[in-house]
C-alpha positions in Angstrom: 0.0 -0.1 0.1 1.5 3.2 -0.9 1.7 6.1 1.1 -1.0 8.1 -0.5 -3.6 5.1 -0.1 -2.8 4.7 3.4 -3.9 8.7 4.1 -6.9 8.7 2.0 -10.2 8.6 4.2 -12.4 5.1 4.4 -15.4 5.0 2.8 -16.9 4.7 6.2 -15.7 8.3 7.2 -17.0 9.7 3.8 -20.8 8.0 4.9 -20.3 9.6 8.4 -19.5 12.9 7.3 -22.3 12.9 4.6 -24.9 11.7 7.4 -23.6 14.4 9.9 -23.9 17.1 7.1 -27.5 15.8 6.4 -28.3 16.3 9.9 -26.9 19.9 10.0 -28.8 20.8 6.6 -31.9 19.1 8.1 -31.9 21.6 11.0 -30.8 24.6 8.9 -33.6 23.9 6.6 -35.9 24.0 9.8 -34.4 27.2 10.8 -34.6 28.8 7.4 -38.6 27.9 7.2 -38.9 29.0 10.8 -37.3 32.0 10.5 -38.9 32.8 7.2 -42.4 32.4 8.5 -41.7 34.8 11.4 -40.6 37.4 8.6 -36.5 37.6 9.4 -33.7 35.6 7.9 -31.6 32.9 9.5 -28.7 35.5 9.5 -31.1 38.2 11.0 -32.3 35.5 14.0 -28.3 34.7 14.7 -27.8 38.6 14.9 -30.4 38.6 17.4 -29.1 35.8 19.5 -25.5 37.7 19.6 -27.1 40.7 20.8 -29.2 38.8 23.5 -26.0 37.0 24.8 -23.7 40.1 25.1 -23.3 40.5 28.7 -24.2 44.2 28.5 -27.6 43.1 26.4 -26.2 45.5 23.7 -23.4 44.9 21.6 -21.2 47.0 19.3 -21.6 46.9 15.8 -17.8 45.8 15.3 -18.5 42.9 18.0 -21.5 42.0 16.0 -19.5 41.6 13.0 -17.0 39.8 14.6 -19.3 37.4 16.0 -21.5 37.1 12.6 -17.9 36.3 10.8 -18.6 39.2 8.4 -17.4 42.4 7.4 -18.3 45.6 9.5 -20.2 47.3 6.6 -22.2 44.0 6.4 -23.1 44.3 10.0 -24.0 47.7 9.4 -26.7 46.7 6.6 -27.9 43.9 8.7 -28.4 46.2 11.7 -30.3 48.6 9.4 -32.4 46.1 8.2 -33.1 45.1 11.9 -33.7 48.3 13.1 -35.9 49.1 10.2 -38.3 46.1 11.2 -38.3 47.6 14.9 -36.3 44.5 15.9 -33.2 46.5 17.3 -32.6 49.9 18.3 -29.2 52.0 18.0 -27.7 54.3 20.5 -23.9 55.9 21.3 -21.7 54.1 23.4 -21.3 56.1 26.8 -18.0 55.2 26.9 -16.7 55.6 23.3 -19.3 57.9 21.3 -17.5 56.6 17.9 -18.9 53.3 19.0 -22.7 52.4 18.3 -24.4 50.1 20.4 -27.0 47.9 19.0 -29.9 46.7 21.8 -32.9 44.7 21.3 -36.3 46.3 21.2 -39.3 44.8 23.1 -40.4 43.2 19.9 -37.2 42.1 19.0 -36.8 40.2 22.6 -40.5 38.7 22.0 -39.5 37.3 18.4 -36.4 36.1 19.6 -38.1 34.4 22.6 -40.4 32.7 20.3 -37.5 31.4 17.7 -35.3 30.3 20.1 -37.7 28.1 21.8 -38.7 26.5 18.5 -35.1 26.2 17.4 -34.1 24.6 21.1 -37.1 22.1 20.6 -35.9 21.2 17.0 -32.2 20.4 18.1 -33.4 18.0 21.1 -35.5 16.4 18.3 -32.3 16.1 15.9 -30.1 15.1 19.0 -30.2 11.5 18.2 -29.0 11.9 14.8 -26.3 14.6 15.5 -25.1 12.7 18.6 -24.9 9.5 16.6 -23.3 10.6 13.8 -20.4 12.6 15.9 -20.0 9.2 17.8 -19.4 7.2 14.8 -17.1 10.0 13.6 -15.2 9.9 16.7 -14.9 5.9 16.6 -13.2 6.3 13.0 -10.9 8.9 14.2 -9.7 6.7 16.9 
């Protein structure tokens, strides 16, 4: 057996990776449908989660961009859309007037609560498939 053949992943590894990606896609499809029915995108939902989980219950656009793995100008546009929908509000940071803080509005908090509850329930329903996929991947890697 050549060195290249020894390093090639097994058919089982491909199957388990495909199974895990299927489980992820299944959850993401649920998330897309659920957020869409609520009038937001999955990215907007993720932004609401980032804002909610900030220790100050408000985050800077720079921090939001970092958590969302996006450029600053993309985060500004995302916040513009969320603010336009009445889900977030902007304010100047009391410690740095150049920084803009983004916080949830009451409407945003209520929407996030509904979406988070639905997402947590779906994740728990998907848990067996996700856990089994990870368990098999771990066994193959050992």
